[in-house]
C-alpha positions in Angstrom: 92.2 107.4 148.2 91.2 106.0 144.9 93.7 106.1 142.1 92.6 107.9 138.9 92.5 104.7 136.9 90.4 103.0 139.5 88.0 105.8 139.8 87.6 106.0 136.0 87.0 102.3 135.9 84.3 102.6 138.5 82.7 105.4 136.7 82.5 103.6 133.6 81.0 100.6 135.1 78.5 102.4 137.3 77.2 105.4 135.4 75.2 103.5 132.5 73.4 101.4 135.1 72.6 104.0 137.7 68.9 103.5 137.2 68.9 100.2 138.8 70.2 101.2 142.3 68.6 103.1 145.1 68.9 106.9 145.3 70.8 106.9 148.6 73.5 104.4 147.4 73.7 106.2 144.0 74.5 109.5 145.7 77.0 107.9 148.0 78.8 106.4 145.1 78.6 109.7 143.0 80.1 111.6 146.0 83.1 109.1 146.0 83.5 109.4 142.3 82.6 112.9 141.6 86.1 114.3 141.9 87.3 112.3 138.8 84.5 111.4 136.6 85.7 113.2 133.6 85.7 116.4 131.8 87.8 119.5 131.2 88.4 120.0 134.9 89.5 116.3 135.4 93.3 116.8 135.3 93.2 119.2 138.3 90.6 117.2 140.2 92.3 113.8 139.9 94.7 114.7 142.6 91.8 115.4 145.1 90.7 112.6 147.4 87.5 111.4 148.8 88.6 112.9 152.0 88.8 116.3 150.3 85.2 115.9 149.4 84.2 115.0 153.0 86.2 117.9 154.3 84.3 120.2 152.0 81.0 118.9 153.2 82.0 119.3 156.8 82.9 123.0 156.3 79.8 123.8 154.4 77.6 124.5 157.4 80.1 126.9 158.8 80.4 128.6 155.5 76.7 129.1 155.2 76.6 130.6 158.7 79.4 132.9 157.7 77.4 134.0 154.6 74.3 134.6 156.6 76.2 136.7 159.1 77.8 138.6 156.1 74.5 139.2 154.3 72.2 139.5 157.2 69.9 136.8 156.2 68.5 133.7 157.9 69.2 131.3 155.1 65.7 129.8 155.7 63.8 131.1 152.8 61.8 128.5 150.7 63.8 126.7 148.0 63.5 128.4 144.5 63.4 126.4 141.3 66.6 126.7 139.2 66.6 126.6 135.4 69.9 125.2 133.8 70.8 125.5 130.2 73.7 124.1 128.1 74.1 125.0 124.4 76.6 123.0 122.3 78.6 122.0 125.4 78.7 125.5 127.0 76.9 126.3 130.2 74.8 129.4 130.0 76.0 131.6 132.9 73.7 132.1 135.9 73.2 135.0 138.2 71.5 134.0 141.5 70.7 135.5 144.9 73.6 134.9 147.3 72.8 132.4 150.0 69.5 131.3 148.4 68.6 127.6 148.6 67.5 126.1 145.3 66.2 122.9 143.7 66.6 122.1 139.9 63.3 122.7 138.2 64.4 122.8 134.6 67.3 121.5 132.5 67.7 122.4 128.8 70.5 120.7 126.7 71.0 121.5 123.0 73.6 120.1 120.5 73.4 121.4 116.9 75.2 121.8 113.6 74.5 123.2 110.0 74.7 121.2 107.0 74.3 121.6 103.2 72.7 118.3 102.2 69.8 116.2 103.5 71.2 113.7 105.9 68.4 113.7 108.4 70.3 113.9 111.7 73.3 111.8 110.8 75.5 114.8 111.2 74.9 114.8 114.9 76.2 111.2 115.1 79.5 112.3 113.8 80.2 115.8 115.0 78.3 117.2 117.9 78.2 117.5 121.6 75.9 114.4 121.5 78.1 112.3 119.3 78.9 109.6 121.8 75.6 109.0 123.3 74.3 106.1 121.0 72.2 106.9 117.9 71.1 103.4 116.8 67.3 103.1 116.2 66.6 106.8 115.5 63.8 107.2 113.2 61.7 110.1 111.9 58.3 110.4 113.9 56.7 113.4 112.5 57.1 116.2 110.0 55.5 119.7 109.6 56.1 122.9 107.6 56.0 126.4 109.2 53.0 128.1 107.9 54.7 131.4 107.2 57.2 131.9 104.5 60.8 133.1 105.2 61.9 136.7 104.4 63.2 135.5 101.0 60.0 133.6 100.1 61.2 130.1 100.9 59.7 127.9 103.5 60.9 125.9 106.5 60.2 122.2 107.0 60.7 120.5 110.4 61.4 116.7 110.8 61.1 115.3 114.3 63.1 112.2 115.3 62.8 109.7 118.2 63.8 106.4 119.5 67.7 106.8 119.4 69.3 104.7 122.0 70.2 107.7 124.2 66.6 108.7 124.2 65.3 105.3 125.2 67.8 104.4 128.1 67.2 105.7 131.7 69.7 108.4 132.5 70.4 110.7 135.4 71.9 114.0 136.2 74.0 115.2 139.1 74.4 118.8 139.9 77.4 119.8 141.9 78.1 123.2 143.4 81.9 123.9 143.0 84.4 126.6 143.7 86.8 128.3 141.4 89.0 125.2 141.5 86.3 122.8 140.9 86.1 121.6 144.4 82.7 120.9 145.7 81.2 123.6 148.2 78.3 121.4 149.1 76.5 118.0 148.5 75.4 117.3 144.9 71.9 116.3 143.9 71.1 113.3 141.9 68.2 113.6 139.5 66.4 110.7 137.6 65.0 111.8 134.2 64.0 108.3 133.2 63.7 107.8 129.4 61.7 109.1 126.5 59.7 105.9 126.0 58.7 105.0 129.6 55.6 106.1 131.5 55.8 107.9 134.7 57.2 106.0 137.7 57.8 106.8 141.3 61.5 107.4 140.6 60.9 110.1 138.1 62.1 113.5 139.3 60.4 115.6 136.5 56.7 115.8 135.3 58.0 116.9 131.8 60.7 115.1 130.0 61.3 115.2 126.2 64.3 113.8 124.3 64.4 114.2 120.6 66.2 115.4 117.5 65.0 117.7 114.8 66.2 118.5 111.2 65.3 122.0 109.9 65.2 122.6 106.1 65.1 126.4 105.8 65.0 127.0 102.0 62.1 124.8 100.7 60.6 125.9 97.4 56.9 125.6 98.8 55.0 124.1 101.6 55.3 120.8 99.9 58.6 120.8 98.0 62.2 120.9 99.4 63.9 119.8 96.2 67.3 121.4 95.9 67.4 122.6 99.4 70.8 123.4 100.9 70.2 125.1 104.3 69.9 122.5 106.8 70.2 122.5 110.6 70.4 119.5 112.9 69.7 119.7 116.6 69.3 117.2 119.5 67.4 118.4 122.6 66.9 117.3 126.1 64.1 119.1 128.0 63.2 118.2 131.6 61.1 120.6 133.8 58.7 120.8 136.6 60.2 118.9 139.3 58.0 116.5 141.3 57.5 117.3 145.1 59.9 114.7 146.1 62.7 116.1 143.8 62.2 119.6 145.3 63.4 118.3 148.6 66.8 117.8 147.1 68.2 121.3 147.5 71.4 123.3 146.6 72.7 126.1 148.8 75.5 128.2 147.4 78.3 129.2 149.8 80.4 132.4 149.3 83.0 130.2 147.6 80.5 128.7 145.0 81.5 129.9 141.5 79.7 127.4 139.2 77.6 124.2 138.8 79.1 121.1 137.4 76.3 119.2 135.5 77.0 115.5 134.9 75.0 113.3 132.7 75.2 109.7 133.1 75.2 109.0 129.5 78.5 111.1 129.1 80.2 110.6 132.5 83.7 111.8 131.5 82.5 115.1 130.0 80.7 117.1 132.6 79.2 120.6 131.7 80.2 123.7 133.6 77.8 126.5 134.3 79.4 129.6 135.7 77.6 131.2 138.6 77.6 134.8 139.8 76.0 135.6 143.2 74.1 138.8 143.8 74.1 139.8 147.5 71.2 142.4 147.4 69.0 142.0 144.4 66.5 144.6 143.7 63.7 142.2 143.5 62.7 138.9 145.1 61.9 135.6 143.6 58.4 134.4 142.6 55.9 135.9 140.2 52.3 137.0 140.4 49.8 138.9 138.3 47.0 141.3 139.4 44.3 142.4 137.0 41.7 145.2 137.9 39.1 146.9 135.8 39.5 150.7 135.6 36.1 151.2 134.1 33.6 151.3 136.9 30.7 148.9 136.9 27.1 150.0 137.1 25.5 150.4 140.6 24.5 146.7 140.7 28.1 145.6 140.0 27.4 144.5 136.4 28.6 145.8 132.9 26.0 146.6 130.3 26.2 145.0 126.8 27.9 147.5 124.5 30.3 148.7 127.1 34.0 149.4 126.7 35.8 148.1 129.8 39.4 149.1 130.4 41.7 146.9 132.6 45.1 147.2 134.1 47.7 144.5 134.7 50.4 144.7 137.5 53.3 142.3 137.4 54.7 141.5 140.9 57.5 139.4 142.5 56.8 136.9 145.2 56.7 139.6 148.0 54.2 141.8 146.1 56.8 144.4 144.8 55.8 145.6 141.3 58.1 144.9 138.5 57.3 147.9 136.4 56.1 151.4 136.7 52.4 151.9 137.0 51.0 152.6 133.5 53.8 151.1 131.3 55.8 148.0 130.5 59.2 147.8 128.9 59.5 148.1 125.1 60.1 144.9 123.0 63.6 146.0 122.0 64.5 146.4 125.7 63.5 142.8 126.5 63.7 140.2 123.8 65.9 140.5 120.8 69.4 138.9 120.8 71.7 141.5 122.4 69.0 143.3 124.2 69.8 144.6 127.6 67.0 142.5 129.0 64.5 143.7 131.7 66.1 143.9 135.2 63.0 142.7 136.8 62.9 139.6 134.6 59.8 140.5 132.4 59.6 138.5 129.3 58.1 138.7 125.8 57.4 136.5 122.8 60.9 134.9 121.9 59.9 132.5 119.0 61.2 134.9 116.4 64.8 134.1 117.7 64.3 130.7 119.5 61.5 128.9 117.4 59.1 126.8 119.4 57.0 123.8 118.3 54.1 122.3 120.3 55.4 119.2 122.2 58.7 118.8 120.2 60.5 122.1 120.9 60.7 124.4 123.8 57.2 125.8 124.1 58.1 126.9 127.7 60.6 129.3 126.1 58.1 131.1 123.8 57.2 133.4 126.8 54.2 135.1 125.2 52.6 137.6 127.5 48.9 138.1 126.6 45.3 138.6 128.0 42.0 137.3 127.0 38.3 137.9 127.6 35.8 135.0 127.1 32.1 134.6 127.9 29.5 134.1 129.0 30.9 131.2 131.1 28.1 128.9 130.4 28.7 128.9 126.7 32.5 128.5 126.8 33.7 125.9 124.2 36.6 125.5 121.8 36.9 128.3 119.1 37.2 127.0 115.5 37.1 130.3 113.6 40.6 131.1 112.2 42.3 134.3 113.1 44.5 135.5 110.1 47.8 137.3 110.2 46.2 140.4 108.7 44.2 140.9 111.9 47.5 140.8 113.9 49.1 143.5 111.6 46.0 145.8 111.6 47.2 149.1 113.0 43.7 150.2 113.8 43.2 147.8 116.6 45.3 146.5 119.4 42.7 143.9 120.4 41.7 141.0 118.2 38.0 139.7 118.3 38.3 136.0 117.7 34.9 134.6 118.4 31.4 135.9 118.3 28.1 134.6 119.8 26.4 134.3 116.6 29.4 132.5 114.7 31.1 130.5 117.5 28.5 130.3 120.3 30.7 132.3 122.6 32.3 135.8 122.6 36.1 136.2 122.8 38.8 138.7 122.5 42.6 138.7 123.1 45.6 141.0 123.1 49.3 140.4 123.2 51.9 142.5 124.9 53.2 144.5 123.0 50.1 144.6 121.0 50.3 142.2 118.0 50.4 145.1 115.4 53.7 146.2 117.2 55.0 142.6 118.2 54.4 140.8 114.9 54.5 144.1 112.8 58.0 144.7 114.1 59.1 141.4 112.7 57.6 142.2 109.2 58.4 145.7 109.1 61.7 146.0 111.1 62.5 149.7 110.0 59.2 151.1 111.3 60.4 151.3 115.0 57.4 149.1 116.2 59.7 147.3 118.6 60.7 150.6 120.2 57.0 151.7 120.7 55.8 152.3 124.3 53.9 149.4 125.9 51.0 150.1 128.3 49.8 147.9 131.0 46.2 148.8 130.2 43.9 147.6 127.5 40.2 147.8 126.6 37.9 145.1 125.8 34.6 145.8 123.9 31.5 143.9 125.2 29.3 143.6 122.2 25.7 145.1 122.1 24.2 141.6 121.8 26.3 140.1 124.6 24.6 137.4 126.3 24.2 137.8 130.0 26.5 135.9 132.5 29.9 135.7 133.9 32.9 136.6 131.7 36.4 135.7 132.4 39.4 138.0 132.0 42.8 136.2 132.0 46.4 137.4 131.9 49.5 135.1 131.4 53.2 135.9 131.4 56.6 134.5 132.3 59.4 135.9 134.3 63.1 134.9 134.1 64.9 136.3 137.1 68.2 135.2 138.9 68.1 131.6 137.7 64.3 131.2 138.1 62.0 130.7 135.1 58.5 131.1 136.3 55.2 131.3 134.7 52.1 133.0 136.1 48.5 133.5 135.1 45.5 135.3 136.8 41.8 135.2 136.0 39.2 137.6 137.3 35.5 137.6 136.6 33.1 140.4 135.5 29.4 140.1 135.4 27.6 141.3 132.1 24.0 142.1 132.1 23.1 140.1 135.3 24.3 139.7 138.9 23.7 136.0 138.6 27.0 134.0 138.6 27.4 131.5 135.7 30.0 128.7 135.3 31.6 126.8 132.4 30.5 123.2 131.9 33.8 121.5 131.3 33.5 118.3 129.1 36.8 116.7 130.1 38.6 115.8 133.2 39.9 115.1 135.9 43.2 116.2 134.8 44.7 115.9 138.3 44.7 112.1 137.9 48.0 112.7 136.3 48.8 116.4 136.8 49.7 116.2 140.6 52.6 116.1 142.9 54.4 118.9 141.1 52.7 118.5 137.8 49.5 120.4 138.6 48.1 122.6 135.9 48.8 125.4 138.3 52.5 124.7 138.0 53.0 123.6 134.3 52.4 125.4 131.1 51.0 128.8 131.9 50.5 128.0 135.5 46.8 128.3 134.9 44.5 125.8 136.7 41.3 127.3 135.4 40.7 125.5 132.2 37.6 127.5 131.3 40.1 130.4 130.6 42.0 128.5 127.8 39.8 128.6 124.7 40.2 132.3 123.8 44.0 132.4 123.7 44.0 129.0 122.0 42.2 129.7 118.8 43.4 128.5 115.4 45.7 131.1 113.7 46.1 131.3 110.0 49.9 130.9 110.4 49.6 128.4 113.4 46.5 126.3 112.9 47.4 123.9 115.9 46.3 126.6 118.4 43.1 125.1 119.8 43.5 123.4 123.1 41.8 120.3 122.0 44.4 120.0 119.2 47.3 120.5 121.5 45.9 118.3 124.2 45.4 115.4 121.7 48.8 115.8 120.1 50.8 116.1 123.4 49.0 113.1 125.0 49.2 110.9 121.9 53.0 111.5 121.3 54.1 111.5 125.0 54.6 108.0 126.4 53.9 109.3 129.9 50.1 109.3 129.5 49.0 106.2 131.7 45.7 105.2 129.8 45.2 103.4 126.5 45.0 106.2 123.8 41.8 104.9 122.3 40.0 105.0 125.7 38.3 108.5 125.2 36.5 108.1 128.6 39.7 108.6 130.4 39.4 112.3 129.7 36.0 112.9 128.1 33.2 112.9 130.6 30.3 112.1 128.1 30.1 110.2 124.9 28.5 113.1 122.9 31.8 115.2 123.5 33.7 112.8 121.3 31.2 113.0 118.4 32.1 116.3 116.7 34.4 114.9 114.0 36.8 116.9 111.9 40.3 116.5 110.6 41.5 118.7 113.5 39.7 116.5 116.1 40.7 113.2 114.6 44.2 113.8 113.1 45.6 115.6 116.1 45.8 112.2 117.6 45.6 109.7 114.6 48.7 109.5 112.3 46.8 107.8 109.4 43.3 107.2 108.1 41.9 104.7 105.4 42.5 105.1 101.7 38.8 105.8 101.3 39.3 108.9 103.5 42.3 109.9 101.6 40.3 109.7 98.3 37.4 111.6 99.8 39.1 114.3 102.0 42.7 114.4 100.7 46.1 113.1 102.2 47.3 114.0 105.7 49.3 117.2 105.4 49.6 118.3 108.9 50.6 116.3 111.9 48.6 118.6 114.1 45.2 119.1 112.2 45.4 116.8 109.2 45.1 119.4 106.5 44.6 123.1 106.1 41.9 125.6 107.1 39.2 123.0 106.3 40.5 120.9 109.2 38.1 122.6 111.7 34.9 121.9 109.6 32.7 119.2 111.0 33.0 116.2 108.7 29.4 114.9 109.1 27.0 114.3 111.7 26.4 110.7 110.7 29.9 109.2 111.0 32.1 108.3 113.9 29.4 108.2 116.5 31.5 105.8 118.4 35.2 105.2 118.9 36.6 101.6 119.2 37.8 101.1 122.8 36.4 104.5 124.0 35.0 103.2 127.2 31.6 104.7 126.5 
């Protein structure tokens, strides 16, 4: 038996250096140390011995067998990805299906505080859940204002910080199922999240890892002036998600005695987090998520739709066994699902959450935005990025639920989209909270208008959504094709790829983001919005890959992704400054200073600079 002092000494010596040992020896060491490596439960657990842990493991198999007999299950269902969250030291309670096997697919940690003076993120160093992590080296990396004003006419500025010591050091998590006394009910799993500054390695357990701090200034005078501001929030975030295939093999199975998960972080070994767990023996729905789309409007006898037609579609959301998650014809209202204090949809259907939990491309919780929407784009052979800006007025227009965001004459392709609830209800409810828009019924059908001058070919209809159900946070998308004016199938010519050079082994496009592996079906949803100019997929792709240290090729080597030289030659602020952070003084004099970390400037950022400049890119590989 280890004495408490001996165990604490071993914890202190071992935890910061966990990344240098093999996984097997690490797990063995953590199993020995786990009963005393810190936290609120340590006084009770210090009296437990390593033999107690071994006894708990020895009885786990029988406990699982007993559970299976009690619930009438086989215990052999596929492991489900589990999403864990801790906010300011408090674990967000989980409900899970009893007897289910899980792997950890997502961990979100957040520490925050409010301040009345501009001190960057120094307050987090003195008084936060992350106070002892090591903040030396932290620096401001980017800055961006929110395009829309606040309700009182002020504006919000976000400053993004990186390179703190705790972000740069390799760290690990252990996740331990425990009973009401804090005693293990099964083996823990050990997860390597690497560090923010290192590229992907074979030891990484998650495709996405993002560690950063943010300062929010919420009462700026304008989009350029925060003088006199007094409303600040500082927060630090850890986001890891999308477990690699090898990490999915590390599974947790809850016994009937499991009442919580103890989450240990190697950077704070004496202060584990505790996440309460409630098990549901016979849930109404199963895990998994799928979307079906079908046209309700019949095609012509030859299977095509004529230009000028209105085509109505219906979407059905289903669980992993095909059970529908909502009545045919309707979806829940927004107020039933999204606002704080809402009852939540029992089937796990989600809607746009950024009114209450702001998201920021790359830097903050885009996976938690949870927008449900659908799009039409075509013909496929003409699909390309959309640069026309969709303004807020179109979103608030009560006369239309569907927004037309691209036309053949203006943009070289036709595209429409619709959100659920429709944008005039979804965004209108935020601007006009007393109008009852968030209580309005939501249909699972919608109608797209094929223009009279529609070019013949294959058109893509896509829906995307996210489901959060009994511990699983799962995206899904579905694309179907319709033929317009011709039976001949046409295809998109993609100018970039192959993405699976990096997006593999658990990081496939069909797993991350919207779980959409059809890149031709991205452009319509990802158009620039008047209040969110960074929408286009080329902007977000450049921005994410240039900020992430996990991209394995030199950033200047355009040929890593671009298939032909001419696809790099449409120069604009948005194309260049979504990757570059600066440009020469001569450009500042001619085109203005850089005002946006995403697109360089404002609405002019999507206009082509010139056809005579930037025909080559140094080190492009072409």
